[in-house]
C-alpha positions in Angstrom: 30.3 1.0 -11.9 27.6 0.3 -13.8 27.0 2.2 -17.0 24.7 1.0 -19.6 20.9 2.5 -19.6 19.4 -0.9 -18.1 21.7 -1.3 -15.2 20.8 2.2 -14.3 17.0 1.9 -14.8 17.6 -1.4 -12.4 19.3 0.6 -10.0 16.5 3.4 -9.9 13.6 1.0 -10.3 15.0 -0.4 -6.9 14.2 2.9 -5.0 10.5 2.5 -5.8 10.3 -1.0 -5.2 13.0 -2.5 -2.9 14.0 -5.3 -5.2 17.0 -7.0 -5.6 19.4 -5.6 -8.6 18.6 -9.0 -10.3 15.2 -9.0 -9.7 14.4 -5.3 -10.5 16.6 -5.9 -14.1 14.5 -8.9 -15.2 11.2 -6.7 -15.2 13.1 -4.1 -17.4 11.8 -4.2 -21.4 13.1 -1.5 -24.1 9.0 -1.5 -25.0 7.5 -0.8 -21.4 7.8 1.7 -18.8 10.2 0.9 -15.7 7.0 0.6 -13.6 4.1 -0.6 -15.8 0.7 1.2 -15.8 -1.5 -2.4 -15.6 -4.6 -2.8 -17.6 -8.0 -1.9 -16.1 -9.6 -4.4 -14.3 -5.7 -4.9 -12.3 -5.3 -1.1 -11.8 -9.0 -1.3 -10.0 -8.3 -4.5 -8.2 -4.7 -2.9 -6.9 -6.7 0.2 -5.8 -9.2 -1.7 -3.6 -5.8 -3.7 -2.1 -4.1 -0.4 -1.8 -7.0 0.7 0.4 -7.3 -2.4 2.5 -3.5 -2.3 3.0 -3.4 1.0 4.4 -6.6 0.5 6.8 -5.5 -3.0 7.8 -2.5 -1.6 9.5 -2.8 -1.8 13.2 0.9 -1.4 14.9 4.1 0.0 14.1 6.1 -1.5 11.1 9.3 -1.3 9.9 8.3 -1.2 6.2 5.7 1.1 4.6 2.5 0.0 5.7 4.2 -3.9 6.7 5.3 -4.4 2.9 9.1 -4.9 3.0 9.0 -5.4 -1.1 6.6 -4.9 -4.2 7.2 -6.5 -7.6 5.3 -4.8 -10.2 4.6 -6.4 -13.2 2.5 -5.9 -16.2 -0.6 -8.0 -15.4 0.2 -8.6 -11.6 2.1 -7.5 -8.7 4.0 -9.4 -5.8 4.0 -8.0 -1.9 6.5 -9.1 0.1 4.9 -9.1 3.4 7.3 -8.5 6.4 5.9 -10.6 9.3 3.5 -13.0 10.0 1.4 -10.6 12.3 1.5 -8.0 9.5 0.2 -11.0 6.8 -2.4 -12.0 9.4 -4.0 -8.5 9.4 -4.0 -7.9 6.0 -5.6 -11.4 4.8 -8.0 -11.3 7.5 -9.0 -7.7 5.6 -9.3 -8.6 2.1 -11.0 -12.3 2.2 -14.7 -12.3 1.9 -17.0 -13.3 4.4 -20.9 -13.1 4.9 -22.6 -11.5 8.2 -26.1 -13.0 8.6 -27.5 -9.1 8.5 -26.3 -9.4 4.6 -23.1 -7.4 5.1 -20.2 -8.6 3.1 -17.0 -8.1 4.6 -13.5 -8.0 2.9 -13.3 -7.9 -1.1 -15.9 -9.2 -2.7 -15.4 -12.1 -4.9 -12.0 -12.1 -3.8 -10.6 -15.9 -4.2 -7.0 -18.1 -3.6 -6.2 -18.9 -6.8 -2.9 -20.5 -5.9 -1.0 -21.8 -2.8 2.7 -22.6 -3.5 6.4 -22.3 -1.8 6.3 -18.9 -3.0 3.3 -17.4 -1.4 -0.5 -17.3 -2.2 -1.9 -15.7 -5.4 -5.4 -13.9 -4.8 -7.9 -12.5 -7.6 -11.4 -11.6 -8.2 -13.5 -13.9 -9.6 -14.3 -13.2 -13.8 -11.6 -10.6 -14.0 -8.2 -10.3 -15.1 -6.9 -9.7 -12.0 -3.9 -11.4 -9.8 -2.0 -10.5 -6.8 1.0 -12.3 -4.9 1.5 -12.1 -0.9 4.8 -13.6 -0.3 7.5 -13.5 2.4 6.4 -16.1 4.4 6.9 -20.0 4.5 3.9 -21.9 2.8 3.1 -23.2 6.1 2.7 -20.1 7.6 0.1 -18.7 5.1 -1.6 -22.0 5.8 -1.6 -21.3 9.3 -3.1 -17.7 8.9 -5.6 -18.8 6.6 -6.8 -21.5 9.5 -6.9 -18.7 11.9 -8.9 -16.7 9.8 -11.6 -19.5 9.1 -11.6 -19.7 13.2 -12.5 -16.3 13.6 -15.1 -16.7 11.0 -16.6 -19.5 12.8 -16.5 -17.6 16.5 -18.6 -14.9 15.0 -21.2 -17.0 12.9 -20.2 -15.4 9.4 -19.8 -17.6 6.2 -16.0 -18.0 5.0 -17.1 -17.0 1.0 -13.7 -17.5 -0.3 -14.1 -21.0 0.3 -17.2 -21.1 -1.6 -18.0 -20.6 -5.3 -15.3 -20.2 -7.7 -17.6 -17.3 -9.1 -19.5 -14.4 -7.3 -21.8 -15.7 -4.9 -25.3 -14.4 -4.4 -24.2 -12.3 -1.5 -21.6 -10.8 -3.0 -23.6 -9.9 -6.1 -26.2 -8.4 -4.0 -23.4 -6.6 -1.9 -21.6 -5.0 -5.2 -24.8 -4.0 -6.8 -26.0 -2.5 -3.7 -22.5 -0.5 -2.6 -20.4 -0.8 -5.4 -22.0 0.8 -8.2 -22.7 4.6 -7.2 -21.0 7.8 -7.1 -18.2 7.0 -4.6 -17.2 3.8 -6.6 -17.0 6.0 -9.7 -14.7 8.5 -7.7 -12.8 5.7 -6.4 -12.0 3.9 -9.7 -11.1 7.7 -11.7 -8.3 7.7 -9.1 -7.0 4.7 -9.2 -4.4 5.3 -11.2 -2.9 7.1 -8.1 -3.8 4.3 -5.5 -2.2 1.7 -7.6 0.6 3.4 -8.5 1.1 4.4 -4.9 1.4 0.5 -4.3 3.5 -0.2 -7.0 6.1 2.3 -5.5 5.5 2.2 -1.7 9.1 1.4 -1.1 10.1 5.2 -1.7 8.6 5.3 1.6 11.6 3.0 2.9 14.3 4.0 0.6 14.2 7.5 0.3 13.2 8.9 3.5 14.6 8.6 6.8 11.3 8.8 8.5 10.8 6.0 11.1 7.2 5.3 10.5 4.6 5.7 7.8 1.1 5.5 8.1 -2.2 6.9 6.3 -5.7 6.9 5.3 -7.9 7.8 2.6 -9.3 11.2 3.5 -12.4 12.8 3.0 -13.0 15.3 -0.2 -11.8 19.0 0.5 -12.1 22.4 -0.4 -11.7 23.7 -3.9 -12.4 20.7 -6.1 -15.6 20.1 -7.8 -17.9 17.4 -6.8 -16.1 14.7 -4.2 -13.1 15.8 -5.8 -9.9 13.8 -6.3 -9.2 10.2 -4.6 -6.9 11.8 -1.6 -4.6 9.9 0.2 -3.1 11.4 3.6 0.1 9.9 4.3 1.7 10.8 7.4 5.6 10.4 7.7 6.7 10.3 11.6 10.5 11.4 12.2 12.3 11.3 15.5 13.7 14.4 16.9 16.8 15.8 14.8 16.1 13.8 11.6 15.5 15.8 8.5 12.7 15.3 6.4 13.9 14.7 2.7 10.6 16.4 1.6 12.2 17.6 -1.8 13.8 14.1 -2.5 10.5 12.3 -1.9 8.5 15.0 -4.4 11.2 14.6 -6.8 10.8 10.7 -6.8 7.0 10.9 -6.8 7.0 13.6 -9.9 9.9 11.7 -12.0 8.9 12.0 -15.6 10.3 8.3 -15.9 9.6 6.3 -12.6 7.1 8.8 -10.8 3.0 9.4 -11.2 1.4 12.2 -13.3 1.3 14.8 -10.5 2.8 18.3 -9.7 2.2 20.4 -6.7 -1.0 21.4 -5.6 -0.7 24.7 -3.8 -4.2 25.0 -2.4 -4.8 24.1 1.1 -7.9 24.1 3.2 -8.7 27.3 5.0 -9.6 25.4 7.8 -6.1 24.7 8.9 -4.0 27.2 10.1 -0.7 27.9 8.6 1.6 26.6 11.2 -0.7 23.1 11.2 0.1 22.5 7.2 3.6 24.2 7.6 5.1 20.7 6.9 2.2 19.4 4.4 3.0 18.8 0.8 0.3 18.3 -1.8 0.6 16.8 -5.4 -2.5 16.0 -7.7 -2.9 15.3 -11.7 -4.1 17.8 -13.8 -7.8 16.2 -14.2 -7.9 16.2 -10.4 -8.4 12.8 -9.9 -5.9 11.8 -7.5 -4.1 13.6 -4.5 -1.3 12.6 -2.8 -0.9 14.6 0.6 2.4 14.1 2.7 2.3 15.3 5.9 5.9 15.2 7.7 6.0 15.6 11.6 8.6 15.3 14.2 7.7 12.9 16.9 9.4 11.9 20.3 8.6 8.0 20.3 9.8 6.9 23.5 9.3 2.8 22.9 12.0 3.7 20.1 14.8 4.4 22.7 17.3 1.6 23.6 16.5 1.5 27.3 12.8 1.5 27.0 11.4 -0.9 29.4 7.7 -0.2 28.6 8.2 -1.4 24.8 7.0 -4.8 23.9 9.7 -7.5 23.0 8.1 -7.1 19.1 8.3 -3.5 19.5 12.1 -3.6 20.8 13.0 -5.8 17.8 10.7 -3.4 15.5 12.9 0.0 17.1 16.6 -1.9 16.3 15.1 -2.7 12.4 14.1 0.7 12.2 17.0 2.5 14.0 19.5 0.5 11.1 17.1 1.6 8.1 16.8 5.2 9.1 21.1 5.2 9.5 21.1 3.5 6.0 18.9 5.9 4.3 21.0 9.2 6.0 24.0 7.5 4.9 22.9 7.1 1.4 
């Protein structure tokens, strides 16, 4: 049995990241948080990545938002993507391109800094930012980028990530117009929560027996000043007969050593009926800048049944993976 403190910390970190034991242990330092909070530029960058990853999910995924494993470090983060299909969705969403009417799609000034056998590293020009996308072969990442270029060409857009090594004129204009106002200030005030969820995304895989996790950035709600906190609505869908493990998830998110600085927020919108919010849990911080809204539901997924003839081949394979994962969580 592992008894030393570093070993115990490594085991606990794995619940949040889904790293291997050796990977988790190698990142622990006596003078650093077990899951470090990144510097400001990196924090804001990860908040944007989290937003895009949550919004880009288009189908069932075996792991939360299609991220098999996350490796948070002091100044970068590695996201191991579960499949080529999911990698395609994410990369197409974040790579910037310019539409002739003046709109920039994707993350402004995002560039691919490195292409290695490990994966690809992306960053934002002129800012101390970094994120590694891994989980696939170098050939697969090259193929996905080529497909993104083909898609851009069909739309008659310009791929800005293949352009200058600094911000393009189009990106600078777009940033000035859309990313300097009150909404951006509000989003950045809650970036600690967005980045924090990305750095701990595996808890929606290791702690809960949910079959499927999805979510979105919600609008402001009553009871808060101004725009209110940055609100992440996370939906945890369970098959019938599976217990939610609500308290275990709340305990993980509020853990003083590994979690986020949030506590129960008992306020609920009066526009919702009590039975609609029966299995909702809200967590926010003392300054009211970030809000995590956990919604636990029970749904009968016919596509997850072994004898389903309507499920596509990749759904059948996904169903087997999800069933195996839920059984493992319930057995733990």
